[in-house]
N, C-alpha and C positions, 0 to 999 in steps of 0.2 A: 588503402595495404600501407602500415608501414615495411620499416626493413628490416624487423624481425616474424614479422608476419608474411613476410615474402623469404626470410628464411627457411622457418617451416614449409608452406606449401611447398617451395624447391625439394627441402631433404624425404617429404613426403610421396612425391612424385618423380626419384629416383633410386637409384638405393644406393644414394651418401646421405650420411648424417649430418647434423643438426654444423657439428663444426668443420665437416667436406664441404656441404656448402652453401655457411658462413665465405671459406677461403677463395669460393671459388665465383663469388657473388664479389666480395673484394677487389681482385683478380680483373673480372671483366669490369669493373667499374672504375679501374688503377687502370688499364692500356684503354680505357674510354678517355677517360683527362690525360695520359701522356700524349695519348694524339690530338688531340684539339691544341694543347699548349704547342706544341708543334709547327701547327696550322695548319691540318689534317685536316680532313672529313671523316666520317666513319656508319659506311652506310651499310643498312640491313635489307636487303631486297625480302619487299614487301612487309618490310617493320614499319622504316626512317629509315633518315639520315642526322647524325647530328655534327651538328661545324658550330664558328665560330664568324661572325661579319662585329664591322665595324657598323658603328651610330656616329650621325657625326652634332657639329658643335649645332644647339641649337638654345631657342628664347621661347620663354615661357613665363606664366601669372599667373603670381605666387597669388594662390585661392584665399588664403590671410590675407595678406595683406595688401593682395591687386598691386600690386611691384609686377616690374621685368623684372627676372633675372634667366644666367647665362646656366645652359649644363653642359658639360663639356661633352670633346667626343672620347669615346668610349669600345672597346672589346666587347660581344656579349656572346656567350651560350647561347642556342640557336636547336633545338628538336625540332626537327619538321617528316609531319608522319607518310605512310609509303600509303599508296594507293590502298593494295589491299585491306591494308591494316585499318583504313577510315571504312570502308566498304561494311567491313566486321561488324565493327563499330555503328554502324548509320544503320546498317541493316536489324542488325539485334534493341534497338534506340527503339527502331518506328513497332518493332513488335513488341518490345513489352510496352510500350509509350509509360519509358520510367523518364528523370532526366538526369544527366552526371547528377555524381557525385552522392545519389542516395542508396539508399542501403536496404 
């Protein structure tokens, strides 16, 4: 599902117009982004946690040249699903016997 499809479903499941649904989604995403940029976490109980994590610098092997390369340290966004979300996904996938990403 892409952002446009998400907005369509959000509008259909609420009393919002598509324009209002887009504004709502953009506001939520902006708030999550702003919170992460401040170094804070966003915890949505039952759904998951958005956070930022620092990765250490490391040495890797370039698969084409087989030479070692240095990967710089960096800060990356992270999403960790909540227990309830994981439980529901596992239950649903077991009952339907389909893989992730299938329609």
